[in-house]
C-alpha positions as CSV (number, residue, x, y, z in Angstrom):
1,X,0.0,0.0,0.0
2,X,1.5,3.4,-1.0
3,X,2.5,5.9,1.7
4,X,0.2,8.8,2.4
5,X,1.0,12.1,0.6
6,X,-0.2,15.7,1.1
7,X,-3.3,16.6,-0.8
8,X,-1.4,19.4,-2.4
9,X,0.5,16.9,-4.6
10,X,-2.5,15.4,-6.3
11,X,-3.2,16.1,-10.0
12,X,-6.6,16.9,-11.6
13,X,-8.6,13.8,-12.0
14,X,-6.9,11.8,-9.2
15,X,-8.9,10.3,-6.4
16,X,-7.8,9.6,-2.9
17,X,-9.0,8.9,0.6
18,X,-8.2,11.1,3.5
19,X,-5.9,9.4,6.0
20,X,-5.0,12.1,8.5
21,X,-5.4,15.8,9.2
22,X,-2.0,16.9,10.6
23,X,-3.0,20.1,12.3
24,X,-5.0,21.1,15.3
25,X,-6.4,24.3,16.6
26,X,-8.7,26.5,14.5
27,X,-7.4,25.4,11.2
28,X,-7.7,21.7,12.0
29,X,-11.3,22.3,13.3
30,X,-12.2,24.2,10.1
31,X,-10.8,21.4,7.9
32,X,-12.7,18.8,9.7
33,X,-15.9,20.9,9.7
34,X,-15.7,21.0,5.9
35,X,-15.9,17.2,5.8
36,X,-12.2,16.3,5.4
37,X,-12.0,13.6,8.0
38,X,-10.3,10.2,7.7
39,X,-12.0,7.8,5.4
40,X,-13.5,10.6,3.1
41,X,-13.0,10.0,-0.6
42,X,-12.0,13.1,-2.6
43,X,-11.4,13.8,-6.3
44,X,-9.3,16.7,-7.6
45,X,-11.3,18.8,-10.0
46,X,-8.7,21.3,-11.0
47,X,-6.1,23.9,-10.1
48,X,-5.7,27.6,-10.7
49,X,-3.1,28.5,-13.4
50,X,-0.4,29.1,-10.8
51,X,-1.3,25.7,-9.1
52,X,-2.9,27.5,-6.0
53,X,-5.6,26.9,-5.0
54,X,-6.8,23.4,-5.6
55,X,-10.5,22.5,-6.1
56,X,-11.7,19.1,-4.8
57,X,-15.0,17.3,-4.8
58,X,-16.1,15.5,-1.7
59,X,-19.5,14.4,-0.2
60,X,-21.4,15.9,-3.1
61,X,-19.9,19.4,-3.1
62,X,-16.9,21.2,-4.4
63,X,-14.3,22.8,-2.1
64,X,-11.4,25.0,-2.8
65,X,-8.3,24.9,-0.6
66,X,-5.1,26.9,-0.6
67,X,-1.9,24.8,-0.9
68,X,-0.9,25.8,2.6
69,X,-4.1,24.2,3.9
70,X,-3.9,21.2,1.6
71,X,-0.4,20.5,3.1
72,X,-2.0,19.5,6.4
73,X,-4.2,16.8,4.8
74,X,-2.6,13.4,4.2
75,X,-4.3,11.2,1.6
76,X,-3.8,7.7,0.1
77,X,-4.1,7.6,-3.7
78,X,-7.0,5.6,-5.1
79,X,-6.6,6.0,-8.8
80,X,-4.8,8.1,-11.4
81,X,-6.2,9.9,-14.4
């Protein structure tokens, strides 16, 4: 099984499962409140031209995260485009 990687490193079209949120405090709470908890499947929809932010789809809605937020979310790759 591949090692977890930061959400920031996924490419458009890739799917992954959230393994861990590596931050606490207000940022960690916000990330979890948005539905990014361990076991959640996500799919990268796209990226801005300068690669920041990243748009993902999870639980039936789209969410946009800055790379500095996506760095705190570890995922395990499910499939490649």
